[in-house]
C-alpha positions as CSV (number, residue, x, y, z in Angstrom):
1,M,241.1,-13.8,-93.6
2,K,241.6,-14.4,-89.9
3,F,238.6,-16.1,-88.2
4,L,236.7,-16.2,-91.7
5,S,238.5,-18.6,-94.1
6,E,239.5,-20.8,-91.9
7,F,235.9,-21.3,-90.6
8,R,234.7,-22.1,-93.9
9,D,237.1,-24.8,-95.2
10,G,235.4,-27.6,-96.8
11,R,237.8,-30.0,-96.0
12,L,237.8,-29.4,-92.0
13,A,233.6,-29.3,-92.8
14,K,233.6,-32.4,-94.2
15,G,235.5,-34.1,-91.2
16,V,233.4,-32.7,-88.6
17,V,230.3,-34.0,-90.5
18,S,231.6,-37.2,-90.9
19,Q,232.3,-37.0,-86.9
20,I,228.6,-36.1,-86.6
21,H,227.2,-39.1,-88.3
22,R,229.2,-41.4,-86.6
23,R,228.2,-40.1,-82.9
24,S,224.4,-39.6,-84.0
25,E,222.5,-42.3,-83.1
26,T,219.7,-40.9,-80.8
27,P,216.9,-39.0,-82.9
28,A,217.2,-35.2,-81.9
29,R,215.4,-32.1,-82.5
30,F,217.9,-28.4,-82.4
31,M,216.5,-25.2,-82.3
32,E,219.0,-22.1,-83.6
33,F,217.5,-19.4,-81.9
34,C,219.2,-16.6,-84.1
35,G,217.9,-15.4,-87.6
36,G,221.8,-15.4,-88.3
37,H,222.4,-18.9,-87.7
38,T,219.2,-19.7,-89.6
39,V,220.8,-18.1,-92.4
40,T,224.1,-20.0,-92.3
41,I,222.3,-23.0,-91.8
42,F,220.5,-22.7,-95.3
43,R,223.0,-20.9,-97.3
44,Y,225.4,-23.3,-97.1
45,G,223.5,-26.3,-97.0
46,I,224.1,-27.3,-93.6
47,R,220.8,-29.1,-92.9
48,Q,221.4,-31.2,-96.1
49,I,224.2,-32.6,-94.8
50,L,223.3,-33.3,-91.5
51,P,222.3,-37.2,-90.7
52,A,218.4,-38.4,-90.6
53,T,218.9,-38.4,-86.8
54,I,218.9,-34.5,-86.3
55,E,215.9,-32.3,-87.0
56,M,216.5,-28.5,-87.1
57,L,214.0,-25.7,-86.3
58,S,214.1,-22.4,-86.5
59,G,213.4,-19.7,-83.7
60,P,212.3,-16.4,-82.7
61,G,215.7,-14.8,-82.8
62,C,214.8,-12.2,-85.3
63,P,214.5,-8.6,-83.7
64,V,212.8,-7.8,-86.8
65,C,210.2,-10.4,-87.1
66,V,209.3,-10.5,-83.2
67,T,208.6,-6.5,-83.4
68,A,204.5,-6.5,-82.7
69,N,202.8,-4.7,-85.0
70,A,201.4,-2.3,-82.1
71,D,204.9,-1.4,-81.9
72,L,205.7,-0.8,-85.6
73,D,202.3,1.3,-85.5
74,K,203.6,3.9,-82.7
75,A,206.8,4.3,-84.8
76,I,204.5,5.2,-87.9
77,A,202.3,7.4,-85.7
78,L,205.3,9.6,-84.5
79,A,206.9,9.9,-88.5
80,Q,203.5,11.3,-89.2
81,T,203.7,14.0,-86.3
82,P,204.5,17.3,-87.3
83,G,208.1,18.4,-86.9
84,V,209.5,15.0,-86.0
85,I,212.2,12.9,-87.7
86,V,211.8,9.1,-86.8
87,T,215.5,7.3,-87.6
88,T,215.9,3.6,-87.8
89,F,217.9,1.0,-89.2
90,G,217.1,-0.2,-92.7
91,D,215.4,-3.4,-92.4
92,M,212.5,-1.7,-90.2
93,L,211.7,0.6,-93.3
94,K,209.7,-2.2,-95.2
95,V,208.1,-4.0,-92.3
96,P,204.4,-3.5,-92.6
97,G,202.6,-2.3,-89.7
98,S,198.7,-2.7,-89.7
99,D,198.4,-0.2,-92.5
100,L,201.3,1.2,-93.9
101,S,205.2,0.8,-93.5
102,L,207.8,3.7,-92.5
103,Q,208.6,3.1,-96.0
104,E,205.6,4.1,-97.1
105,V,204.7,7.1,-95.0
106,K,208.3,8.3,-95.9
107,A,206.9,8.0,-99.6
108,E,203.9,10.3,-98.4
109,G,206.6,12.6,-97.0
110,A,207.1,12.0,-93.4
111,D,210.8,12.5,-92.4
112,V,212.0,8.9,-92.0
113,R,216.3,8.7,-92.4
114,M,217.8,5.3,-92.5
115,V,221.2,5.4,-90.1
116,Y,223.9,2.9,-89.6
117,S,224.2,3.7,-85.9
118,T,222.8,5.2,-82.8
119,M,225.0,8.2,-82.9
120,D,224.2,9.0,-86.2
121,A,220.5,9.7,-84.7
122,V,222.1,11.9,-82.1
123,H,224.0,13.5,-84.9
124,I,220.8,14.3,-87.0
125,A,219.2,15.6,-83.6
126,E,222.3,18.0,-83.4
127,E,222.1,19.5,-86.7
128,N,218.4,19.9,-86.4
129,P,217.6,21.8,-83.4
130,S,213.9,22.9,-84.1
131,K,212.8,19.0,-84.9
132,R,212.1,15.9,-82.5
133,V,214.3,13.6,-84.0
134,V,213.0,9.9,-82.3
135,F,215.4,6.6,-83.0
136,L,213.6,3.4,-83.2
137,G,215.7,1.3,-80.7
138,I,215.5,-2.2,-81.9
139,G,217.3,-5.1,-81.1
140,F,218.1,-7.8,-78.6
141,E,220.9,-7.2,-75.7
142,T,223.2,-7.0,-78.9
143,T,221.9,-3.3,-80.0
144,A,221.2,-2.4,-76.6
145,P,224.3,-1.1,-75.2
146,T,224.6,1.3,-78.4
147,V,221.3,2.7,-77.9
148,A,222.4,3.2,-73.7
149,A,225.4,4.7,-75.0
150,S,223.5,7.3,-77.4
151,I,221.5,8.2,-74.6
152,L,224.1,8.8,-72.4
153,H,225.8,10.9,-75.0
154,A,222.9,12.9,-75.6
155,E,222.4,13.9,-71.9
156,E,226.2,14.6,-72.3
157,K,225.7,17.1,-75.0
158,H,222.4,18.6,-73.2
159,L,220.6,17.8,-76.2
160,K,216.6,18.3,-75.4
161,N,215.3,17.1,-79.1
162,Y,216.7,13.4,-79.0
163,Y,214.3,10.4,-78.2
164,V,214.0,6.7,-78.2
165,L,211.1,4.9,-78.5
166,S,212.2,1.3,-77.3
167,V,211.2,-2.0,-78.6
168,H,214.1,-4.0,-77.1
169,K,213.6,-7.3,-76.6
170,L,215.5,-9.9,-74.2
171,C,216.5,-13.2,-75.2
172,P,216.5,-15.3,-72.3
173,P,212.8,-14.7,-70.8
174,V,211.3,-15.3,-74.5
175,I,213.0,-18.9,-74.4
176,K,211.8,-19.7,-71.1
177,A,208.5,-18.8,-72.2
178,L,209.1,-20.8,-75.6
179,L,209.7,-24.0,-73.4
180,D,207.4,-23.7,-70.8
181,S,204.6,-23.2,-73.6
182,G,205.4,-27.1,-74.6
183,E,204.4,-26.6,-78.2
184,V,207.9,-27.7,-79.4
185,N,210.0,-30.2,-77.9
186,L,213.5,-29.6,-78.2
187,D,216.7,-32.0,-77.0
188,G,219.1,-28.7,-77.7
189,L,219.3,-25.3,-78.1
190,I,221.8,-23.4,-80.3
191,C,222.5,-20.0,-78.1
192,P,222.7,-16.8,-80.2
193,G,226.8,-15.8,-80.3
194,H,226.5,-12.2,-80.9
195,V,224.0,-11.8,-77.6
196,S,225.8,-13.9,-75.6
197,A,229.1,-12.0,-76.3
198,V,227.1,-9.3,-74.3
199,I,225.1,-11.3,-71.3
200,G,227.8,-14.0,-71.3
201,S,226.9,-18.1,-71.8
202,R,226.1,-18.0,-67.9
203,A,222.6,-16.4,-69.0
204,W,221.5,-19.8,-70.4
205,D,222.1,-22.3,-67.2
206,F,218.4,-22.1,-66.6
207,I,218.2,-23.7,-69.8
208,A,220.4,-26.8,-68.7
209,R,219.5,-26.8,-65.1
210,D,215.8,-26.1,-65.3
211,Y,215.0,-28.1,-68.4
212,A,217.7,-30.6,-68.9
213,I,218.2,-29.3,-72.2
214,P,222.0,-29.1,-73.9
215,C,223.1,-25.6,-75.0
216,V,225.8,-24.6,-76.9
217,V,227.0,-21.2,-77.8
218,S,227.7,-20.6,-81.7
219,G,229.6,-18.5,-83.9
220,F,228.1,-17.2,-87.3
221,E,230.3,-19.3,-89.9
222,P,229.7,-22.8,-91.4
223,L,232.3,-24.3,-89.3
224,D,231.0,-23.2,-85.9
225,V,227.4,-24.4,-86.8
226,L,229.1,-27.7,-87.5
227,Q,231.2,-27.5,-84.4
228,C,228.1,-26.6,-82.3
229,V,226.0,-29.6,-83.4
230,D,228.6,-31.8,-83.0
231,M,229.0,-30.9,-79.2
232,L,225.0,-31.3,-79.2
233,V,225.0,-34.7,-80.4
234,T,227.7,-35.6,-78.0
235,Q,225.9,-34.0,-75.0
236,V,222.8,-36.2,-76.3
237,E,224.4,-39.3,-76.7
238,E,226.3,-39.1,-73.3
239,G,223.0,-37.8,-71.6
240,N,224.7,-34.4,-70.7
241,S,222.6,-31.4,-70.4
242,K,225.1,-28.3,-70.0
243,V,226.1,-24.8,-71.2
244,E,229.0,-24.8,-73.7
245,I,231.3,-22.3,-76.2
246,A,231.5,-23.3,-79.6
247,Y,232.7,-19.6,-80.1
248,R,235.2,-18.4,-77.5
249,R,236.9,-15.9,-80.0
250,G,233.7,-14.0,-79.5
251,V,232.1,-15.2,-76.0
252,R,233.1,-15.7,-72.3
253,P,231.0,-17.1,-69.9
254,E,230.5,-13.3,-67.7
255,G,229.7,-11.6,-71.0
256,N,230.9,-7.9,-71.4
257,P,230.9,-6.0,-68.3
258,E,230.9,-2.7,-69.9
259,A,228.2,-3.3,-72.3
260,L,226.0,-5.0,-69.1
261,R,227.0,-1.8,-67.2
262,L,225.5,0.8,-69.8
263,M,222.3,-1.3,-70.2
264,D,222.0,-1.4,-66.8
265,E,222.3,2.4,-66.2
266,V,219.9,3.7,-68.8
267,F,217.2,0.7,-69.1
268,E,215.3,-1.3,-66.8
269,A,213.4,-4.3,-67.4
270,C,209.4,-4.7,-68.2
271,P,206.9,-6.3,-69.8
272,A,207.2,-6.7,-74.1
273,Q,205.0,-7.9,-76.9
274,W,206.3,-10.2,-78.9
275,R,204.9,-11.1,-82.2
276,G,203.1,-14.7,-82.4
277,M,203.7,-14.9,-78.7
278,G,201.7,-11.9,-76.7
279,T,203.1,-10.4,-73.6
280,I,206.0,-11.9,-72.4
281,P,207.0,-10.4,-68.7
282,D,210.3,-9.1,-68.1
283,S,211.7,-9.4,-72.0
284,G,211.8,-6.0,-72.6
285,L,213.5,-2.6,-71.7
286,K,212.2,0.4,-70.9
287,L,214.2,3.9,-69.9
288,C,214.5,4.2,-66.3
289,N,213.6,7.0,-64.3
290,T,216.9,9.2,-64.6
291,Y,216.2,8.8,-68.5
292,Q,213.0,9.0,-69.0
293,H,212.9,12.4,-70.5
294,F,214.7,10.9,-73.2
295,D,211.6,8.5,-73.4
296,A,209.1,8.9,-76.4
297,E,206.4,6.7,-75.0
298,Y,206.5,9.8,-72.3
299,A,207.6,12.6,-74.5
300,F,204.6,12.3,-77.2
301,D,201.1,11.5,-77.1
302,I,201.3,8.5,-79.6
303,D,198.1,6.9,-80.5
304,P,198.2,4.8,-83.5
305,G,194.4,3.5,-83.7
306,P,193.4,-0.1,-83.8
307,T,196.3,-2.7,-84.8
308,R,195.6,-5.4,-87.1
309,E,197.2,-8.3,-88.1
310,P,198.1,-9.0,-92.1
311,Q,195.2,-11.5,-93.4
312,G,196.8,-15.5,-93.8
313,C,200.4,-14.4,-92.6
314,I,201.9,-17.1,-90.1
315,C,205.1,-15.4,-88.7
316,G,204.2,-15.9,-85.3
317,D,203.3,-19.8,-86.0
318,I,207.0,-19.5,-87.7
319,L,208.8,-17.7,-84.8
320,R,207.5,-20.2,-82.1
321,G,209.2,-22.8,-84.4
322,V,205.6,-24.8,-84.7
323,K,205.3,-24.3,-88.3
324,T,207.8,-23.5,-91.4
325,P,207.8,-20.6,-93.9
326,L,206.8,-23.4,-96.2
327,D,203.6,-24.0,-94.3
328,C,202.1,-20.4,-95.3
329,R,200.0,-20.2,-98.2
330,L,201.1,-16.5,-99.1
331,F,205.1,-17.8,-99.1
332,D,206.4,-17.2,-102.9
333,N,202.6,-16.4,-103.5
334,G,201.9,-12.7,-102.9
335,C,204.7,-12.7,-100.6
336,T,208.2,-11.7,-101.4
337,P,211.2,-9.9,-100.2
338,E,210.3,-6.9,-102.8
339,D,206.7,-7.0,-101.4
340,P,206.4,-8.5,-97.9
341,V,202.9,-9.3,-96.2
342,G,204.8,-10.7,-93.1
343,P,208.1,-9.4,-91.3
344,C,209.6,-12.6,-91.4
345,M,209.7,-12.2,-95.2
346,V,211.4,-8.4,-94.7
347,S,214.5,-9.1,-92.6
348,S,217.8,-10.4,-94.0
349,E,217.6,-13.0,-90.8
350,G,213.9,-13.2,-91.0
351,S,212.9,-17.5,-91.5
352,C,211.0,-16.5,-94.7
353,A,213.6,-14.3,-96.7
354,T,216.0,-17.0,-96.0
355,Y,213.7,-19.6,-97.2
356,Y,213.3,-17.6,-100.4
357,L,217.0,-17.2,-101.2
358,Y,218.0,-20.7,-99.9
359,G,215.7,-23.3,-99.0
360,R,212.6,-23.4,-101.5
361,N,213.9,-27.0,-103.1
362,S,215.6,-28.1,-99.8
363,G,213.2,-30.2,-99.0
364,R,214.0,-29.9,-95.1
């Protein structure tokens, strides 16, 4: 299959790995921001075949994982409101809030429906005019344009019963906050491919310019990641700090103008709460005044009650890269994908779920 099989070619991979071993002399710590990269790295054993000079860390690039309990509790409270249908992507159903998950309130009788696209949620609103339908808008810049498109479609259809609870997150501000915290010293960053397909590689220029950290945008196949590591190693060894693209089949420097236009028309930046990192300025998206009538925050009087974090869960530390799942006493000891305590064990891109499936015996 084009753009898939050739990026899983073992012979080519061996050549890239050999080149990395020859070039890498300076100890370097690289962070992959995106959970999709974490899955690829563990699934294909990439950490084990890299030289000892390279340390790989996982970052906060899992939108399900970084969603704060306070936001989850709002969605759960909406689901418990009479006459409301809450729609969401499947990986949000099992994420525990302060007391319950959406899956648990669904089992108690709430009308919670899994959808595969934002337009599915709009269609549910069209088919249920007597109900108020709320879509839980979660994700990074990758999914935000599709949510914006659903709002514009609902406006065109004059739908009065479709709403979005926007808990979208923006990636550049959180990376800046992570670097400013000084908790983790990085020598290179693997930038998220899907996010970059929307916002473009230029969005990461500040990292190389202001922090002197090399950046490479990577795709999600094993050869993508290996090429990205090789390019980062080359920058480190040559003393360079710039933004490069190792995913040119999907990413351009300027991004996707139409997707950016949709986001700019419907949303505006706002403060957002990130699990483990607190509130970060201009790192979230809320509906602008023109489309505020679709905003569930304004349409409903949401009172989820006090927020609590799961006792013993260290998802916040894992998302910041200061700890790994193996440091958590609950990992595979009361917290599993079947019965998760924290969100990092729920999402298919979560670090804990990835370690559980692929990395428990990796040692790295």
